[in-house]
N, C-alpha and C positions, 0 to 999 in steps of 0.2 A: 526537478525530478519529484515524483510523488511516491510516498511510501504509504500503502494502504494497510492500516492496522486496526485490529479489534482489541488492542492492548497487549498482545503478545509481542515480544521483542526478538523472535527467532531470526528475522531477516534484517534487523536493524544494522548489524555490522556490515552486511553487504551494501545496504543503502548508503551508509556513511562513507564506505570506501569508494563507491562510485561518485558520490558528491565531491569527495576530496580530489579524485583524479580529474573530474570534469570541471572543477571549480564551480559547482552548481549549488543553488539553494535547494532546500528540502521542504516540500509540503507534507505535513503529517496529516494524512486523510484518515480521520477517526470515525469509527462506526462500531456498532454492537456494544460489547462489554466496555470498551474504552470510554463510552459516553457516561458511564456511571462510576468509573474508577479514577477519581480525581488524583489520588496519590500515585497511581500507576502512570497516568499521563504526565504528571509532573516529573516523575523519574525518567520517562522517555525523553521529555524535553530537556532535562538536565544532561542526559547522555549526549544528545545532539549538540547542545551548547558547549559541553566540555570537549567535543571533537572539533570545535571551531567552525561548525557549519551553520550558516544563517538558515532560519526555518520559520514556517508559519503553520498554524493549526487550522485545518479545514474540518468542520463537523458535518457529517452526513446524518442528520437527525433521524431519517427514516431508514437508513442503512440499505437503501434500495439500489438496484442496478441502474435505474433511470437517473437517480441523483449522481451516481458515479460517472455515468456516460455524459451527463450534462456538465459536470465539473471538467472532465477531460476535454469536451468540446469547447469550453470557455477558456482553456489554458493552452494556447497554441505553442507556448514556450517549453512545454514538457518534453524531456528527452527520454525518459524511462518511467515505467511504473514498476514498483517492486512490492512484493507481498510474500507472506509465508504460504507454503503449499496448502496448509490447513485452513487458510482464511476463507470463510464462506462467501464473502462478497467478491474476492478475486477469483474464486472458483466459479461463481455465477458469471463473471465477466468472460472467463476463458471458455465456458460452455456455451456462451451466447455471442460469440465473436461476430456472427453475421449481423446481429442487431447493433453491436458496438462499432463495427468496422466503418460505419458511415461517419463516426466521430473520432475514431481512434487510428492514428497513423504512427503510433509509437510502440516499442516493444513492452510486453508484460513479462517480467522476470519473476518466476515463482521459486522461492528458496526453501530448503529444508529437506528432510528425509521423506521419501515416498514409501508407502507400505507396499510390500510385494503384492503383485496382482492377485495371487491366490487368496490372500487375506482380505482383499477388497470384495471379492465375490461371495464370501461366506457370511 
């Protein structure tokens, strides 16, 4: 399973729960702010280790949709992608599913609170 994060841990609990139920390893797909927040990434990795989940860190240096879809295409063993609703890279992926669909045959789960539609339009 892959957890797409820019350093926020909003969806980490969900990712850990799914990994535990599926007995899956977790790829921490790091981008954006996470690339400069060493202490934050260390804290995330500690949380995953403390949950007893094997994990690997994957760094998307350019934080681009192409890098993410290439990662997905090269990891046929992925069973889920998880991210927070506010994650910009996950949002780009969900908005461009036609581009990504050639490489993505797995669910993208977005976790967190969604703003009411009226607030999004203002």
